[in-house]
mmCIF entry with sequence, helices, sheets and N, C-alpha, C, O atoms, coordinates in Angstrom:
data_MODEL
# 
_entry.id   MODEL 
# 
_entity.id                         1 
_entity.type                       polymer 
_entity.pdbx_number_of_molecules   1 
# 
_entity_poly.entity_id                      1 
_entity_poly.type                           'polypeptide(L)' 
_entity_poly.nstd_linkage                   no 
_entity_poly.nstd_monomer                   no 
_entity_poly.pdbx_seq_one_letter_code       MKSERYKIGWDKLAEIDGEQGEKVVEALKGISPEFADLLIEFPFGDIYNRPG 
_entity_poly.pdbx_seq_one_letter_code_can   MKSERYKIGWDKLAEIDGEQGEKVVEALKGISPEFADLLIEFPFGDIYNRPG 
_entity_poly.pdbx_strand_id                 A 
# 
loop_
_entity_poly_seq.entity_id 
_entity_poly_seq.num 
_entity_poly_seq.mon_id 
_entity_poly_seq.hetero 
1 1  MET n 
1 2  LYS n 
1 3  SER n 
1 4  GLU n 
1 5  ARG n 
1 6  TYR n 
1 7  LYS n 
1 8  ILE n 
1 9  GLY n 
1 10 TRP n 
1 11 ASP n 
1 12 LYS n 
1 13 LEU n 
1 14 ALA n 
1 15 GLU n 
1 16 ILE n 
1 17 ASP n 
1 18 GLY n 
1 19 GLU n 
1 20 GLN n 
1 21 GLY n 
1 22 GLU n 
1 23 LYS n 
1 24 VAL n 
1 25 VAL n 
1 26 GLU n 
1 27 ALA n 
1 28 LEU n 
1 29 LYS n 
1 30 GLY n 
1 31 ILE n 
1 32 SER n 
1 33 PRO n 
1 34 GLU n 
1 35 PHE n 
1 36 ALA n 
1 37 ASP n 
1 38 LEU n 
1 39 LEU n 
1 40 ILE n 
1 41 GLU n 
1 42 PHE n 
1 43 PRO n 
1 44 PHE n 
1 45 GLY n 
1 46 ASP n 
1 47 ILE n 
1 48 TYR n 
1 49 ASN n 
1 50 ARG n 
1 51 PRO n 
1 52 GLY n 
# 
_struct_asym.id          A 
_struct_asym.entity_id   1 
# 
loop_
_struct_conf.conf_type_id 
_struct_conf.id 
_struct_conf.pdbx_PDB_helix_id 
_struct_conf.beg_label_comp_id 
_struct_conf.beg_label_asym_id 
_struct_conf.beg_label_seq_id 
_struct_conf.pdbx_beg_PDB_ins_code 
_struct_conf.end_label_comp_id 
_struct_conf.end_label_asym_id 
_struct_conf.end_label_seq_id 
_struct_conf.pdbx_end_PDB_ins_code 
_struct_conf.beg_auth_comp_id 
_struct_conf.beg_auth_asym_id 
_struct_conf.beg_auth_seq_id 
_struct_conf.end_auth_comp_id 
_struct_conf.end_auth_asym_id 
_struct_conf.end_auth_seq_id 
_struct_conf.pdbx_PDB_helix_class 
_struct_conf.details 
_struct_conf.pdbx_PDB_helix_length 
HELX_P HELX_P1 AA1 GLU A 4  ? ILE A 31 ? GLU A 4  ILE A 31 1 ? 28 
HELX_P HELX_P2 AA2 PRO A 33 ? LEU A 39 ? PRO A 33 LEU A 39 1 ? 7  
HELX_P HELX_P3 AA3 ILE A 40 ? ILE A 47 ? ILE A 40 ILE A 47 3 ? 8  
# 
_struct_conf_type.id          HELX_P 
_struct_conf_type.criteria    ? 
_struct_conf_type.reference   ? 
# 
loop_
_atom_site.group_PDB 
_atom_site.id 
_atom_site.type_symbol 
_atom_site.label_atom_id 
_atom_site.label_alt_id 
_atom_site.label_comp_id 
_atom_site.label_asym_id 
_atom_site.label_entity_id 
_atom_site.label_seq_id 
_atom_site.pdbx_PDB_ins_code 
_atom_site.Cartn_x 
_atom_site.Cartn_y 
_atom_site.Cartn_z 
_atom_site.occupancy 
_atom_site.B_iso_or_equiv 
_atom_site.pdbx_formal_charge 
_atom_site.auth_seq_id 
_atom_site.auth_comp_id 
_atom_site.auth_asym_id 
_atom_site.auth_atom_id 
_atom_site.pdbx_PDB_model_num 
ATOM 1   N N  . MET A 1 1  ? 106.627 102.761 112.335 1.00 0.00 ? 1  MET A N  1 
ATOM 2   C CA . MET A 1 1  ? 106.582 102.150 111.023 1.00 0.00 ? 1  MET A CA 1 
ATOM 3   C C  . MET A 1 1  ? 105.123 102.164 110.536 1.00 0.00 ? 1  MET A C  1 
ATOM 4   O O  . MET A 1 1  ? 104.202 101.812 111.273 1.00 0.00 ? 1  MET A O  1 
ATOM 5   N N  . LYS A 1 2  ? 104.948 102.570 109.309 1.00 0.00 ? 2  LYS A N  1 
ATOM 6   C CA . LYS A 1 2  ? 103.614 102.707 108.751 1.00 0.00 ? 2  LYS A CA 1 
ATOM 7   C C  . LYS A 1 2  ? 103.159 101.334 108.207 1.00 0.00 ? 2  LYS A C  1 
ATOM 8   O O  . LYS A 1 2  ? 103.986 100.505 107.827 1.00 0.00 ? 2  LYS A O  1 
ATOM 9   N N  . SER A 1 3  ? 101.841 101.113 108.178 1.00 0.00 ? 3  SER A N  1 
ATOM 10  C CA . SER A 1 3  ? 101.269 99.879  107.705 1.00 0.00 ? 3  SER A CA 1 
ATOM 11  C C  . SER A 1 3  ? 101.357 99.767  106.182 1.00 0.00 ? 3  SER A C  1 
ATOM 12  O O  . SER A 1 3  ? 101.601 100.749 105.482 1.00 0.00 ? 3  SER A O  1 
ATOM 13  N N  . GLU A 1 4  ? 101.151 98.552  105.693 1.00 0.00 ? 4  GLU A N  1 
ATOM 14  C CA . GLU A 1 4  ? 101.115 98.357  104.230 1.00 0.00 ? 4  GLU A CA 1 
ATOM 15  C C  . GLU A 1 4  ? 99.962  99.148  103.635 1.00 0.00 ? 4  GLU A C  1 
ATOM 16  O O  . GLU A 1 4  ? 100.109 99.718  102.554 1.00 0.00 ? 4  GLU A O  1 
ATOM 17  N N  . ARG A 1 5  ? 98.817  99.200  104.310 1.00 0.00 ? 5  ARG A N  1 
ATOM 18  C CA . ARG A 1 5  ? 97.677  99.970  103.819 1.00 0.00 ? 5  ARG A CA 1 
ATOM 19  C C  . ARG A 1 5  ? 98.079  101.436 103.662 1.00 0.00 ? 5  ARG A C  1 
ATOM 20  O O  . ARG A 1 5  ? 97.695  102.079 102.686 1.00 0.00 ? 5  ARG A O  1 
ATOM 21  N N  . TYR A 1 6  ? 98.829  101.957 104.592 1.00 0.00 ? 6  TYR A N  1 
ATOM 22  C CA . TYR A 1 6  ? 99.279  103.349 104.537 1.00 0.00 ? 6  TYR A CA 1 
ATOM 23  C C  . TYR A 1 6  ? 100.168 103.544 103.324 1.00 0.00 ? 6  TYR A C  1 
ATOM 24  O O  . TYR A 1 6  ? 99.996  104.516 102.588 1.00 0.00 ? 6  TYR A O  1 
ATOM 25  N N  . LYS A 1 7  ? 101.100 102.656 103.101 1.00 0.00 ? 7  LYS A N  1 
ATOM 26  C CA . LYS A 1 7  ? 102.026 102.796 101.975 1.00 0.00 ? 7  LYS A CA 1 
ATOM 27  C C  . LYS A 1 7  ? 101.278 102.733 100.637 1.00 0.00 ? 7  LYS A C  1 
ATOM 28  O O  . LYS A 1 7  ? 101.556 103.518 99.730  1.00 0.00 ? 7  LYS A O  1 
ATOM 29  N N  . ILE A 1 8  ? 100.333 101.798 100.519 1.00 0.00 ? 8  ILE A N  1 
ATOM 30  C CA . ILE A 1 8  ? 99.518  101.698 99.299  1.00 0.00 ? 8  ILE A CA 1 
ATOM 31  C C  . ILE A 1 8  ? 98.688  102.960 99.141  1.00 0.00 ? 8  ILE A C  1 
ATOM 32  O O  . ILE A 1 8  ? 98.575  103.507 98.044  1.00 0.00 ? 8  ILE A O  1 
ATOM 33  N N  . GLY A 1 9  ? 98.104  103.423 100.255 1.00 0.00 ? 9  GLY A N  1 
ATOM 34  C CA . GLY A 1 9  ? 97.268  104.630 100.185 1.00 0.00 ? 9  GLY A CA 1 
ATOM 35  C C  . GLY A 1 9  ? 98.092  105.878 99.836  1.00 0.00 ? 9  GLY A C  1 
ATOM 36  O O  . GLY A 1 9  ? 97.623  106.726 99.077  1.00 0.00 ? 9  GLY A O  1 
ATOM 37  N N  . TRP A 1 10 ? 99.272  105.998 100.360 1.00 0.00 ? 10 TRP A N  1 
ATOM 38  C CA . TRP A 1 10 ? 100.107 107.145 100.032 1.00 0.00 ? 10 TRP A CA 1 
ATOM 39  C C  . TRP A 1 10 ? 100.448 107.153 98.533  1.00 0.00 ? 10 TRP A C  1 
ATOM 40  O O  . TRP A 1 10 ? 100.454 108.208 97.898  1.00 0.00 ? 10 TRP A O  1 
ATOM 41  N N  . ASP A 1 11 ? 100.727 105.983 97.984  1.00 0.00 ? 11 ASP A N  1 
ATOM 42  C CA . ASP A 1 11 ? 101.044 105.920 96.534  1.00 0.00 ? 11 ASP A CA 1 
ATOM 43  C C  . ASP A 1 11 ? 99.814  106.302 95.727  1.00 0.00 ? 11 ASP A C  1 
ATOM 44  O O  . ASP A 1 11 ? 99.939  107.000 94.721  1.00 0.00 ? 11 ASP A O  1 
ATOM 45  N N  . LYS A 1 12 ? 98.643  105.870 96.136  1.00 0.00 ? 12 LYS A N  1 
ATOM 46  C CA . LYS A 1 12 ? 97.395  106.198 95.416  1.00 0.00 ? 12 LYS A CA 1 
ATOM 47  C C  . LYS A 1 12 ? 97.105  107.684 95.549  1.00 0.00 ? 12 LYS A C  1 
ATOM 48  O O  . LYS A 1 12 ? 96.708  108.317 94.570  1.00 0.00 ? 12 LYS A O  1 
ATOM 49  N N  . LEU A 1 13 ? 97.289  108.255 96.725  1.00 0.00 ? 13 LEU A N  1 
ATOM 50  C CA . LEU A 1 13 ? 97.086  109.703 96.908  1.00 0.00 ? 13 LEU A CA 1 
ATOM 51  C C  . LEU A 1 13 ? 98.005  110.484 95.952  1.00 0.00 ? 13 LEU A C  1 
ATOM 52  O O  . LEU A 1 13 ? 97.568  111.420 95.283  1.00 0.00 ? 13 LEU A O  1 
ATOM 53  N N  . ALA A 1 14 ? 99.253  110.090 95.902  1.00 0.00 ? 14 ALA A N  1 
ATOM 54  C CA . ALA A 1 14 ? 100.220 110.750 94.980  1.00 0.00 ? 14 ALA A CA 1 
ATOM 55  C C  . ALA A 1 14 ? 99.780  110.649 93.533  1.00 0.00 ? 14 ALA A C  1 
ATOM 56  O O  . ALA A 1 14 ? 99.919  111.604 92.768  1.00 0.00 ? 14 ALA A O  1 
ATOM 57  N N  . GLU A 1 15 ? 99.257  109.508 93.160  1.00 0.00 ? 15 GLU A N  1 
ATOM 58  C CA . GLU A 1 15 ? 98.795  109.273 91.785  1.00 0.00 ? 15 GLU A CA 1 
ATOM 59  C C  . GLU A 1 15 ? 97.603  110.154 91.461  1.00 0.00 ? 15 GLU A C  1 
ATOM 60  O O  . GLU A 1 15 ? 97.530  110.721 90.371  1.00 0.00 ? 15 GLU A O  1 
ATOM 61  N N  . ILE A 1 16 ? 96.663  110.276 92.398  1.00 0.00 ? 16 ILE A N  1 
ATOM 62  C CA . ILE A 1 16 ? 95.457  111.024 92.138  1.00 0.00 ? 16 ILE A CA 1 
ATOM 63  C C  . ILE A 1 16 ? 95.613  112.532 92.348  1.00 0.00 ? 16 ILE A C  1 
ATOM 64  O O  . ILE A 1 16 ? 95.208  113.324 91.497  1.00 0.00 ? 16 ILE A O  1 
ATOM 65  N N  . ASP A 1 17 ? 96.198  112.928 93.476  1.00 0.00 ? 17 ASP A N  1 
ATOM 66  C CA . ASP A 1 17 ? 96.229  114.342 93.829  1.00 0.00 ? 17 ASP A CA 1 
ATOM 67  C C  . ASP A 1 17 ? 97.594  114.975 93.789  1.00 0.00 ? 17 ASP A C  1 
ATOM 68  O O  . ASP A 1 17 ? 97.719  116.194 93.907  1.00 0.00 ? 17 ASP A O  1 
ATOM 69  N N  . GLY A 1 18 ? 98.633  114.158 93.621  1.00 0.00 ? 18 GLY A N  1 
ATOM 70  C CA . GLY A 1 18 ? 99.988  114.691 93.512  1.00 0.00 ? 18 GLY A CA 1 
ATOM 71  C C  . GLY A 1 18 ? 100.440 115.453 94.765  1.00 0.00 ? 18 GLY A C  1 
ATOM 72  O O  . GLY A 1 18 ? 100.090 115.106 95.893  1.00 0.00 ? 18 GLY A O  1 
ATOM 73  N N  . GLU A 1 19 ? 101.216 116.483 94.525  1.00 0.00 ? 19 GLU A N  1 
ATOM 74  C CA . GLU A 1 19 ? 101.822 117.242 95.618  1.00 0.00 ? 19 GLU A CA 1 
ATOM 75  C C  . GLU A 1 19 ? 100.796 117.958 96.475  1.00 0.00 ? 19 GLU A C  1 
ATOM 76  O O  . GLU A 1 19 ? 100.996 118.108 97.680  1.00 0.00 ? 19 GLU A O  1 
ATOM 77  N N  . GLN A 1 20 ? 99.696  118.404 95.872  1.00 0.00 ? 20 GLN A N  1 
ATOM 78  C CA . GLN A 1 20 ? 98.657  119.115 96.625  1.00 0.00 ? 20 GLN A CA 1 
ATOM 79  C C  . GLN A 1 20 ? 98.038  118.198 97.680  1.00 0.00 ? 20 GLN A C  1 
ATOM 80  O O  . GLN A 1 20 ? 97.821  118.620 98.816  1.00 0.00 ? 20 GLN A O  1 
ATOM 81  N N  . GLY A 1 21 ? 97.753  116.953 97.314  1.00 0.00 ? 21 GLY A N  1 
ATOM 82  C CA . GLY A 1 21 ? 97.222  115.997 98.263  1.00 0.00 ? 21 GLY A CA 1 
ATOM 83  C C  . GLY A 1 21 ? 98.180  115.734 99.435  1.00 0.00 ? 21 GLY A C  1 
ATOM 84  O O  . GLY A 1 21 ? 97.765  115.636 100.589 1.00 0.00 ? 21 GLY A O  1 
ATOM 85  N N  . GLU A 1 22 ? 99.432  115.626 99.112  1.00 0.00 ? 22 GLU A N  1 
ATOM 86  C CA . GLU A 1 22 ? 100.452 115.418 100.153 1.00 0.00 ? 22 GLU A CA 1 
ATOM 87  C C  . GLU A 1 22 ? 100.507 116.589 101.108 1.00 0.00 ? 22 GLU A C  1 
ATOM 88  O O  . GLU A 1 22 ? 100.694 116.397 102.310 1.00 0.00 ? 22 GLU A O  1 
ATOM 89  N N  . LYS A 1 23 ? 100.348 117.794 100.600 1.00 0.00 ? 23 LYS A N  1 
ATOM 90  C CA . LYS A 1 23 ? 100.374 118.995 101.415 1.00 0.00 ? 23 LYS A CA 1 
ATOM 91  C C  . LYS A 1 23 ? 99.196  119.022 102.388 1.00 0.00 ? 23 LYS A C  1 
ATOM 92  O O  . LYS A 1 23 ? 99.336  119.419 103.545 1.00 0.00 ? 23 LYS A O  1 
ATOM 93  N N  . VAL A 1 24 ? 98.028  118.590 101.895 1.00 0.00 ? 24 VAL A N  1 
ATOM 94  C CA . VAL A 1 24 ? 96.822  118.546 102.761 1.00 0.00 ? 24 VAL A CA 1 
ATOM 95  C C  . VAL A 1 24 ? 97.063  117.597 103.924 1.00 0.00 ? 24 VAL A C  1 
ATOM 96  O O  . VAL A 1 24 ? 96.779  117.931 105.074 1.00 0.00 ? 24 VAL A O  1 
ATOM 97  N N  . VAL A 1 25 ? 97.584  116.420 103.625 1.00 0.00 ? 25 VAL A N  1 
ATOM 98  C CA . VAL A 1 25 ? 97.834  115.414 104.657 1.00 0.00 ? 25 VAL A CA 1 
ATOM 99  C C  . VAL A 1 25 ? 98.845  115.920 105.645 1.00 0.00 ? 25 VAL A C  1 
ATOM 100 O O  . VAL A 1 25 ? 98.658  115.748 106.849 1.00 0.00 ? 25 VAL A O  1 
ATOM 101 N N  . GLU A 1 26 ? 99.913  116.539 105.184 1.00 0.00 ? 26 GLU A N  1 
ATOM 102 C CA . GLU A 1 26 ? 100.929 117.077 106.069 1.00 0.00 ? 26 GLU A CA 1 
ATOM 103 C C  . GLU A 1 26 ? 100.342 118.161 107.003 1.00 0.00 ? 26 GLU A C  1 
ATOM 104 O O  . GLU A 1 26 ? 100.700 118.229 108.179 1.00 0.00 ? 26 GLU A O  1 
ATOM 105 N N  . ALA A 1 27 ? 99.460  118.987 106.478 1.00 0.00 ? 27 ALA A N  1 
ATOM 106 C CA . ALA A 1 27 ? 98.798  120.009 107.306 1.00 0.00 ? 27 ALA A CA 1 
ATOM 107 C C  . ALA A 1 27 ? 97.902  119.373 108.365 1.00 0.00 ? 27 ALA A C  1 
ATOM 108 O O  . ALA A 1 27 ? 97.819  119.864 109.491 1.00 0.00 ? 27 ALA A O  1 
ATOM 109 N N  . LEU A 1 28 ? 97.228  118.273 108.000 1.00 0.00 ? 28 LEU A N  1 
ATOM 110 C CA . LEU A 1 28 ? 96.353  117.610 108.972 1.00 0.00 ? 28 LEU A CA 1 
ATOM 111 C C  . LEU A 1 28 ? 97.162  116.933 110.070 1.00 0.00 ? 28 LEU A C  1 
ATOM 112 O O  . LEU A 1 28 ? 96.676  116.801 111.194 1.00 0.00 ? 28 LEU A O  1 
ATOM 113 N N  . LYS A 1 29 ? 98.363  116.508 109.776 1.00 0.00 ? 29 LYS A N  1 
ATOM 114 C CA . LYS A 1 29 ? 99.180  115.847 110.805 1.00 0.00 ? 29 LYS A CA 1 
ATOM 115 C C  . LYS A 1 29 ? 99.426  116.763 112.008 1.00 0.00 ? 29 LYS A C  1 
ATOM 116 O O  . LYS A 1 29 ? 99.548  116.292 113.138 1.00 0.00 ? 29 LYS A O  1 
ATOM 117 N N  . GLY A 1 30 ? 99.497  118.058 111.758 1.00 0.00 ? 30 GLY A N  1 
ATOM 118 C CA . GLY A 1 30 ? 99.697  119.014 112.844 1.00 0.00 ? 30 GLY A CA 1 
ATOM 119 C C  . GLY A 1 30 ? 98.468  119.125 113.744 1.00 0.00 ? 30 GLY A C  1 
ATOM 120 O O  . GLY A 1 30 ? 98.592  119.470 114.919 1.00 0.00 ? 30 GLY A O  1 
ATOM 121 N N  . ILE A 1 31 ? 97.298  118.840 113.208 1.00 0.00 ? 31 ILE A N  1 
ATOM 122 C CA . ILE A 1 31 ? 96.070  118.920 113.981 1.00 0.00 ? 31 ILE A CA 1 
ATOM 123 C C  . ILE A 1 31 ? 95.721  117.618 114.629 1.00 0.00 ? 31 ILE A C  1 
ATOM 124 O O  . ILE A 1 31 ? 95.425  117.550 115.822 1.00 0.00 ? 31 ILE A O  1 
ATOM 125 N N  . SER A 1 32 ? 95.761  116.540 113.795 1.00 0.00 ? 32 SER A N  1 
ATOM 126 C CA . SER A 1 32 ? 95.385  115.200 114.268 1.00 0.00 ? 32 SER A CA 1 
ATOM 127 C C  . SER A 1 32 ? 96.155  114.130 113.459 1.00 0.00 ? 32 SER A C  1 
ATOM 128 O O  . SER A 1 32 ? 95.707  113.701 112.396 1.00 0.00 ? 32 SER A O  1 
ATOM 129 N N  . PRO A 1 33 ? 97.287  113.725 113.972 1.00 0.00 ? 33 PRO A N  1 
ATOM 130 C CA . PRO A 1 33 ? 98.092  112.734 113.246 1.00 0.00 ? 33 PRO A CA 1 
ATOM 131 C C  . PRO A 1 33 ? 97.344  111.413 112.959 1.00 0.00 ? 33 PRO A C  1 
ATOM 132 O O  . PRO A 1 33 ? 97.525  110.804 111.905 1.00 0.00 ? 33 PRO A O  1 
ATOM 133 N N  . GLU A 1 34 ? 96.503  110.987 113.920 1.00 0.00 ? 34 GLU A N  1 
ATOM 134 C CA . GLU A 1 34 ? 95.756  109.772 113.748 1.00 0.00 ? 34 GLU A CA 1 
ATOM 135 C C  . GLU A 1 34 ? 94.750  109.893 112.593 1.00 0.00 ? 34 GLU A C  1 
ATOM 136 O O  . GLU A 1 34 ? 94.595  108.959 111.807 1.00 0.00 ? 34 GLU A O  1 
ATOM 137 N N  . PHE A 1 35 ? 94.075  111.032 112.491 1.00 0.00 ? 35 PHE A N  1 
ATOM 138 C CA . PHE A 1 35 ? 93.161  111.275 111.401 1.00 0.00 ? 35 PHE A CA 1 
ATOM 139 C C  . PHE A 1 35 ? 93.862  111.307 110.070 1.00 0.00 ? 35 PHE A C  1 
ATOM 140 O O  . PHE A 1 35 ? 93.365  110.748 109.092 1.00 0.00 ? 35 PHE A O  1 
ATOM 141 N N  . ALA A 1 36 ? 95.012  111.953 110.015 1.00 0.00 ? 36 ALA A N  1 
ATOM 142 C CA . ALA A 1 36 ? 95.783  112.009 108.787 1.00 0.00 ? 36 ALA A CA 1 
ATOM 143 C C  . ALA A 1 36 ? 96.146  110.630 108.310 1.00 0.00 ? 36 ALA A C  1 
ATOM 144 O O  . ALA A 1 36 ? 96.068  110.348 107.114 1.00 0.00 ? 36 ALA A O  1 
ATOM 145 N N  . ASP A 1 37 ? 96.545  109.755 109.228 1.00 0.00 ? 37 ASP A N  1 
ATOM 146 C CA . ASP A 1 37 ? 96.860  108.343 108.856 1.00 0.00 ? 37 ASP A CA 1 
ATOM 147 C C  . ASP A 1 37 ? 95.630  107.630 108.354 1.00 0.00 ? 37 ASP A C  1 
ATOM 148 O O  . ASP A 1 37 ? 95.678  106.919 107.350 1.00 0.00 ? 37 ASP A O  1 
ATOM 149 N N  . LEU A 1 38 ? 94.514  107.822 109.061 1.00 0.00 ? 38 LEU A N  1 
ATOM 150 C CA . LEU A 1 38 ? 93.252  107.200 108.678 1.00 0.00 ? 38 LEU A CA 1 
ATOM 151 C C  . LEU A 1 38 ? 92.835  107.659 107.273 1.00 0.00 ? 38 LEU A C  1 
ATOM 152 O O  . LEU A 1 38 ? 92.363  106.854 106.469 1.00 0.00 ? 38 LEU A O  1 
ATOM 153 N N  . LEU A 1 39 ? 93.004  108.911 106.994 1.00 0.00 ? 39 LEU A N  1 
ATOM 154 C CA . LEU A 1 39 ? 92.650  109.491 105.668 1.00 0.00 ? 39 LEU A CA 1 
ATOM 155 C C  . LEU A 1 39 ? 93.454  108.823 104.559 1.00 0.00 ? 39 LEU A C  1 
ATOM 156 O O  . LEU A 1 39 ? 92.933  108.658 103.456 1.00 0.00 ? 39 LEU A O  1 
ATOM 157 N N  . ILE A 1 40 ? 94.666  108.444 104.800 1.00 0.00 ? 40 ILE A N  1 
ATOM 158 C CA . ILE A 1 40 ? 95.484  107.736 103.822 1.00 0.00 ? 40 ILE A CA 1 
ATOM 159 C C  . ILE A 1 40 ? 95.075  106.290 103.747 1.00 0.00 ? 40 ILE A C  1 
ATOM 160 O O  . ILE A 1 40 ? 94.889  105.763 102.650 1.00 0.00 ? 40 ILE A O  1 
ATOM 161 N N  . GLU A 1 41 ? 94.929  105.632 104.870 1.00 0.00 ? 41 GLU A N  1 
ATOM 162 C CA . GLU A 1 41 ? 94.662  104.182 104.863 1.00 0.00 ? 41 GLU A CA 1 
ATOM 163 C C  . GLU A 1 41 ? 93.308  103.806 104.361 1.00 0.00 ? 41 GLU A C  1 
ATOM 164 O O  . GLU A 1 41 ? 93.216  102.885 103.548 1.00 0.00 ? 41 GLU A O  1 
ATOM 165 N N  . PHE A 1 42 ? 92.236  104.451 104.784 1.00 0.00 ? 42 PHE A N  1 
ATOM 166 C CA . PHE A 1 42 ? 90.895  103.996 104.420 1.00 0.00 ? 42 PHE A CA 1 
ATOM 167 C C  . PHE A 1 42 ? 90.501  104.437 103.000 1.00 0.00 ? 42 PHE A C  1 
ATOM 168 O O  . PHE A 1 42 ? 90.346  103.580 102.131 1.00 0.00 ? 42 PHE A O  1 
ATOM 169 N N  . PRO A 1 43 ? 90.334  105.735 102.736 1.00 0.00 ? 43 PRO A N  1 
ATOM 170 C CA . PRO A 1 43 ? 89.847  106.063 101.395 1.00 0.00 ? 43 PRO A CA 1 
ATOM 171 C C  . PRO A 1 43 ? 90.869  105.740 100.293 1.00 0.00 ? 43 PRO A C  1 
ATOM 172 O O  . PRO A 1 43 ? 90.489  105.200 99.253  1.00 0.00 ? 43 PRO A O  1 
ATOM 173 N N  . PHE A 1 44 ? 92.124  106.049 100.492 1.00 0.00 ? 44 PHE A N  1 
ATOM 174 C CA . PHE A 1 44 ? 93.119  105.856 99.410  1.00 0.00 ? 44 PHE A CA 1 
ATOM 175 C C  . PHE A 1 44 ? 93.687  104.421 99.419  1.00 0.00 ? 44 PHE A C  1 
ATOM 176 O O  . PHE A 1 44 ? 93.907  103.840 98.357  1.00 0.00 ? 44 PHE A O  1 
ATOM 177 N N  . GLY A 1 45 ? 93.926  103.846 100.623 1.00 0.00 ? 45 GLY A N  1 
ATOM 178 C CA . GLY A 1 45 ? 94.484  102.499 100.667 1.00 0.00 ? 45 GLY A CA 1 
ATOM 179 C C  . GLY A 1 45 ? 93.465  101.397 100.404 1.00 0.00 ? 45 GLY A C  1 
ATOM 180 O O  . GLY A 1 45 ? 93.793  100.361 99.826  1.00 0.00 ? 45 GLY A O  1 
ATOM 181 N N  . ASP A 1 46 ? 92.213  101.631 100.838 1.00 0.00 ? 46 ASP A N  1 
ATOM 182 C CA . ASP A 1 46 ? 91.208  100.578 100.686 1.00 0.00 ? 46 ASP A CA 1 
ATOM 183 C C  . ASP A 1 46 ? 90.248  100.870 99.546  1.00 0.00 ? 46 ASP A C  1 
ATOM 184 O O  . ASP A 1 46 ? 90.087  100.039 98.652  1.00 0.00 ? 46 ASP A O  1 
ATOM 185 N N  . ILE A 1 47 ? 89.615  102.014 99.558  1.00 0.00 ? 47 ILE A N  1 
ATOM 186 C CA . ILE A 1 47 ? 88.534  102.305 98.578  1.00 0.00 ? 47 ILE A CA 1 
ATOM 187 C C  . ILE A 1 47 ? 89.058  102.614 97.200  1.00 0.00 ? 47 ILE A C  1 
ATOM 188 O O  . ILE A 1 47 ? 88.691  101.920 96.251  1.00 0.00 ? 47 ILE A O  1 
ATOM 189 N N  . TYR A 1 48 ? 89.902  103.625 97.035  1.00 0.00 ? 48 TYR A N  1 
ATOM 190 C CA . TYR A 1 48 ? 90.371  103.993 95.724  1.00 0.00 ? 48 TYR A CA 1 
ATOM 191 C C  . TYR A 1 48 ? 91.311  102.961 95.097  1.00 0.00 ? 48 TYR A C  1 
ATOM 192 O O  . TYR A 1 48 ? 91.528  102.958 93.885  1.00 0.00 ? 48 TYR A O  1 
ATOM 193 N N  . ASN A 1 49 ? 91.847  102.114 95.913  1.00 0.00 ? 49 ASN A N  1 
ATOM 194 C CA . ASN A 1 49 ? 92.799  101.107 95.410  1.00 0.00 ? 49 ASN A CA 1 
ATOM 195 C C  . ASN A 1 49 ? 92.131  99.753  95.124  1.00 0.00 ? 49 ASN A C  1 
ATOM 196 O O  . ASN A 1 49 ? 92.803  98.835  94.654  1.00 0.00 ? 49 ASN A O  1 
ATOM 197 N N  . ARG A 1 50 ? 90.842  99.609  95.393  1.00 0.00 ? 50 ARG A N  1 
ATOM 198 C CA . ARG A 1 50 ? 90.228  98.307  95.166  1.00 0.00 ? 50 ARG A CA 1 
ATOM 199 C C  . ARG A 1 50 ? 90.031  98.088  93.652  1.00 0.00 ? 50 ARG A C  1 
ATOM 200 O O  . ARG A 1 50 ? 89.941  99.036  92.871  1.00 0.00 ? 50 ARG A O  1 
ATOM 201 N N  . PRO A 1 51 ? 89.968  96.801  93.274  1.00 0.00 ? 51 PRO A N  1 
ATOM 202 C CA . PRO A 1 51 ? 89.774  96.529  91.846  1.00 0.00 ? 51 PRO A CA 1 
ATOM 203 C C  . PRO A 1 51 ? 88.345  96.884  91.400  1.00 0.00 ? 51 PRO A C  1 
ATOM 204 O O  . PRO A 1 51 ? 87.400  96.881  92.189  1.00 0.00 ? 51 PRO A O  1 
ATOM 205 N N  . GLY A 1 52 ? 88.240  97.180  90.143  1.00 0.00 ? 52 GLY A N  1 
ATOM 206 C CA . GLY A 1 52 ? 86.910  97.465  89.596  1.00 0.00 ? 52 GLY A CA 1 
ATOM 207 C C  . GLY A 1 52 ? 86.612  98.827  89.513  1.00 0.00 ? 52 GLY A C  1 
ATOM 208 O O  . GLY A 1 52 ? 85.525  99.195  89.070  1.00 0.00 ? 52 GLY A O  1 
# 
């Protein structure tokens, strides 16, 4: 089960980059699933989603 940060980050990724962003993350999962999750949670779930 994915974290709330992941879910928020995935929604933000879809908003910003659409299908292309999702394809990049899916490709990364084959190389490093943990890094792919981190890429969603930190920049998109925390940074791009913060107020201001």
